[in-house]
N, C-alpha and C positions, 0 to 999 in steps of 0.2 A: 230672822236670822238667829242663830244660836249664840246668845250673848255670853255663854260660859267659855267659849274659845277666845283666846287673845285676838285682837283685831290688828291686821296689817293694813296700813294706809299707804298706797302707792301713788305718788304724785308724778305724772309724766305724760308721755305722748301716746296718742292713738292715731294710727295711720291705716291707709289701705295699701296693701302690697300688690304690685303688679310684677309677677315673676315669669321670666323666660328661661328655659333650659337650653343649653347649647353645648356641643362637645368641647369647644374651646372658646375662651374669651376673645373677642375681636381686639385687634390692635388699633391705635388711633387711625381714623380714616377708612377702616375696613367695615364692610357689612357681612354679617354671617347669618345663615339660616339657623333658626332655633328649632326646637321640637315642641315640648309641652309648654302651655301657658296656663298660669293660675292667677286668679284674682282672689285675694284673701285678706283677712283682717290682721293688722300688725301694729307696729309702733312699740318702742322699747317699754314704755310704761304699761301699756295694755298687755303686751306679751308677758311681762313679769307678773302682772296681776292674774292673768288667766292661768299661768303655770302654778302660781301659789294656790289659787282656788281649786284647781284639779288635784292638788296634792293635799287637800283637806283643810286649808286655812280659811278663816273668815276675812274677806278682803273687800276693801273699798278703793275705788280709783278716783283721783282728782285730776281732771284734764279738760281739754276743750276740743271740740270738733266743729265742722261747719253744719249749716242747715241744708246740706245737699244729700244726694242719694248715698254717698259714701259715709256720711256722718250718721244717717239713719241706720245703715247697715252695721256700723261699728257699735252703736248703742244697743241695737237688738242683740248682737252677738255677745256683748259683755253681760247683758241681763240674762241671756240664756245660760251663760256659764255660772250664774249665781252671784255675780258681783253687785255691790251697792254702787249705783251710778248716779246717786242724787247730786253729786258735785262734778259730773261730767257735763260741762256747759256747752251750749251751742252758740257759736258766734254768728251774728246776723249777716256778715259779709264775707269773711274769710272762708276759703275752701278747706275741707278736711285734708290733713296732711297725706301725702302719698310717698311711697318708696318704690323706686324702680330697681329691681333686683335681677341680676343675671347669675345663673348657677351653671358651673361647668361639669364635665363628666366625673371629676373627682369629688364633687360635692362642695367645692369652694364657691364663694360668692363675691360679687361686687355689688355695692348698694349706693344709690344716690337718692337723697331724701329732699323733697320739697315740703317744708314744715307746715305751711298753711296756718290753720287755726292753732296749732301747737305753740306757735310763737306769739299768740295772743293770750296765753295763760299768764296772768299778771299777779303781783302780790295782793291786789285787791280781791282776786278770786280766792286766794288762800284765806283772807280774812272772812269771807263768806262761809268757808268750810271749817272755821276754827273749832266748833263744837265736835266735829268729826275728828279733827287732828288731835284734840285733847284725849280722845279715847284710844289712840293708837298705842300698841305695845312697841311697835317699830314703825318708823317712817322710811320708805324706800323712794329714792329719787334718781333720775338720770339727767343727761345733758342735752336731750332733744327738745327741751323747753328753754325759755330765756334764762341766761345765767343769773340776772338779778332776781328772778323768782326763786331759783335754787338757793341763792345766798340768803334771801329773805326767810325761806323755810328753815334753813340751817340755824340762822340766828334766833328765830322763834323757838326752835326745838331746844337750843342751848338754855334759853331763859326758862323753859318749862321742864328741863331735865329729861327730855325725850331722846331716845337713841335713833340716830340717823344712819342709814345705809346708803352710800353714794356709789352708784355704778357710773364711772366717769366716761360715758360713751354718748356721742363721739367725743374724743379727747379735746379738751380746751384748757388753756392756762387757768389755774385757780389762784385766787389771792392767798398769800401765805397764811393769813390768820384763820382761814376756813378749816384747815387740816385739824386744828386742835378740837374742833367741834364735831368731828366725825367719829362715830363708833366703829364703822367698818367701811373700807374702800375696796371695791372689787374690779380692778382693771384687768383687761386681757394683756397679752404681750405688747401689742402696739401701743395701747393706752399707757401702760406702765412706763414704756420707754419715752413716750411723749411728755409725761409728767416729770420724769426724773433725769432724762438724758442717758440712762443706762440701757444699752441694747439687751433685750430679753429674749433668750433663745431656749433656755433650759432651767433646771432647778437652781443651779448656782447663780445664774444671772438674775433670776427672779428673786432670790434671797437678797441680792445686792440692791435691787430696785426697791423691794419691800422695806429694807432697812432704811433707805433714804426717806421713804414715806413715813415710817414710824418715827424717825428723828424729827420730822416736821410736825409731829403731834398726833397723827392718826393712831387710835388705840389698837386697831386690828386691821391687817391687810391680807387679802386673798387675791393672788395673781392667777388667773386662769391661763392654762397652757395648752388648750385644745386637747389633742389625743394623749398628751403626757399626763394630764390631770390638773391639779391645782396646788400651788405652793402657798402655804399658810405661814404668816408671821404675826402671831397674836400674843396676848399677854400670858397665855398658858401653854401654847403649842406652836412649835416651828418645825416645818417639814413638808415634804411633798406627799400629797394624797393622790395615788395613781387613778387614772380613769379606766373603766372597763374597756376591753378591746372590742370594737364594733366596726362594721363596714359603713362608713359615712356616705350618705347620698345627698344630704343638704345640711350645711352648717348654719343656715339662717336661723337666728333666734336661739342658738345653743347657749350663748352667754346669758341671754335673758332668762332662759329656763333655769340655768345654774343659779343666777342671783335670786330668782323667785323661790327656788327650792331651798337655798341656803337660808333665806329669811324665814321660811316655814320652819325649818329645823331649829332656828334660834328661838322662835316662839314656843317651841316644844322643849326648850332647855337641854337640847343635846349638846355634848361637849364639842369642841371645835373639830376634832378629827372625825367624829361620827357625822357631824353636820356637813362637812365637806364631802365625805363619802356619799351621803344621801344626795347631795347636789350633783356630784359627778355621775351618779347613777341616772338621775333625771336627764341630764344633758346628753348622756350616752344614748338613751332611748330616743331623744329628740332628733339627733343627727341621722337616725336610720329612717326618718320620715321626711316627706316633702312639706314645705310651708313653714309658717311662723307659729302662730297660736295653735294651729291644728296639730302641730307636731308635739306639743307639750303632753307628757304622759299623765295618766291618773295614778293614784297611789298604789292601787292593786297591781299595776304593771311593774312597778319597782319591786314590790314584794315578791313578784313571780320571777324577777330577773336573776 
């Protein structure tokens, strides 16, 4: 690995995605015929890691998979993408996490996750990875792993003066004292509302929710608004950064691509507005493609867009 580039360490989930496409979502009790089926690598942690690596970052993932076929597939894919998987552990009994994803004709999705080995990623595993964690320019984490592990990482980072980016997905209640230790929080509309109680629909409501989070102690907040773009409320910039207009075919992992890209931009010392523009570009490319990790763009694709 090129040690001259800053290191992004992403702590999070690795799943296998089972994706079915259907014209419309079924209602409860209804069976619908779908069309295409895909089996691909996913998981919020792994998605963000692959997105960051494709955009030129030096990336290591800390996570856990099973010793099953899905786990072997996930590891092989991560290594092929150039990630450091030294601390992607294999649990001897738990299955690799899976996500059941349904995508409709408008590119919207519903997702149900069976966490499997992801919920066996424990604080002791972070202790084993401490040498790696100490090298990180930024630490990125989500909530598809146990909350105590996330809180342990955040507390460790505070003591070491490390910057933590938390993508609070899926949304869970967070202890009040954790907000002060976060450099950046990147919720989408639903997650921002769940954390703050403020319904988020547009830039004005995103500003209100972000203000609540800033008042709790988060240094910087970026609320993703899908096709509208991203609303930033940071120490140096507040405002909406619009997303490029594209025809979405699958929004799976768009938020993960955004967070991974934003983290890359931060390691390159871009200012907040430019960093968010870069991340919006990456997410816009991703939604024009089917799948999770496979939809993440390479850097030259952004430069050409």
